[in-house]
N, C-alpha and C positions, 0 to 999 in steps of 0.2 A: 307779399301782400295777397290777401284773399278777398274777393268781392263776390257778392251773391246777385244773381239775376234770375227773374222768373223765366221758365222755359216751357210753359204750358201746363195742362192738366190731364190727368189720366181719365179714362171713361167714367170711373167712379167719383170723380171730382177732386181727388188728391192733387195738390200742387207739386209740380216738378221744378227743382231748382238747379241752375247751372252755377257752378263754383269756378271762378277764374283765379288760378294761382299764378302770380306774376313775380318774376325776379327783378333785381335792380337794373338789369340790362334790357328789360322789356320783353324777354321771352315769356311765353305763358302757355298754360294748359287749361282747357275748359273741361270740367268733369261734372257729370250729371249724377244726382242722387237716384235717378231711375237706372237700374241695372249696373251701377258703378261704372258708367260708360265714360271713356275718354273721348269726348266729342271732337276736340281739336288739340293740336300741339304745334305751337308756333315757335320756331327757333331760327336763328340767323343762318343764312346760307354763306357760301364762301366770300360773298361781297358784303355781307352784313345785313342784307335785306331779310326781313322776317318772312318765312314760308311755312305753310301748314304741311306737316309731314305725316299726318294721319288721315285715314278715311273716316268720314262721319257725315251724318245727315244734318241739314240746316235747321230742321224743326223736329218736334217730338213725333209727329205723325210718321216720319220715316222709320223711327225706331219701333213704333207700335205695329206698323204694317210690314216692316222688312224682316227678312229671315237670314240676313248675312252676319249678324252678331258683330257689327262694326264697332270696334273699340270696347266691347263689353267685358265685364267680369263674368267668366263662365263658371258654372258649377251646377250641381256638386261635382261634376266631372267634365273635363275638357277633352273632346275628341269623341269617338264613336265606341259604344259598347255593343258588340255584335249580338244580335238576337235579343237585345234589351234584357239580358239576364247575366248574372255572374255567380260563381260559387263563393260562399263565405262561411267559414267554420262548419262545413258539412251540409249547409243548406244552399238552395238556389234562391237568389234574390231576383225577383221579377220587377222590372221597371216599366214605365210607360213609354212605348215606342213613339218616336216622332219623325223618324227618317226611314221610311219603309218599315222593316221589322227591327230596326236598330234604335238605340237611344243616343241622340247626339247632343252634346253640350248641356247635359243635365235635364233633357226633356223639353217638352213644349212650354213648360213653366219653369225654366232654369233660372239661375240667379239674375240673368239679364232682363227678366220680365217682372222684377219686383222693385218697389221703392225701398231704398236702403235708408237707415237712420244716419243722418249726417251730424257731425260735431266739429265746429271750428274752434280751435284754441290757438290764438296767436297766428303764426304762419303755418299751422298744421291743420289738414283736413283729414278726419277719420270717417270712414263709411263702415257701417256694421249691419249685419243681417243674421237672423236666426232662422235656420232651416229645421223644422221639427221632424221628429221621427216619422217615417212613412211618406214624406213629401216626395211625389213622383216615384214612390216605391223604394227610395233609399232608406236604409236603416239608421237609427240613432239620431240624436239631436246634434246639430252642428252650429257653432258660432263662427261666423266669418267676419274678418276685419281687414 
């Protein structure tokens, strides 16, 4: 079962939604359409009590102000690109540095900093985002789902 809950608004006024995906045993995941973030994941421990096994903020402001990428969908690249550049087909691609001279997790405007398009169909949640050519310096259009 999937239920929708308001989770605040972005500075530009766009509403952020939390999607709760719950199974028949009561375990559930809370997923945000902002950043494709897994906010919480509640599963039974060895005694059967539900416990949250993920790190996440209680409200949207933590994600907007935080830099830890907790539960986020990272992109276009996860990890560090040294010197914020890389060779591709004989050319050097220059990216926007956001961690010293390096590019970390897709840059300061990585996938975790965008509102994703959400679609619920039955018990399935799909999050989609288009990253256009040149975003943060990355070449080519990219469809993420």
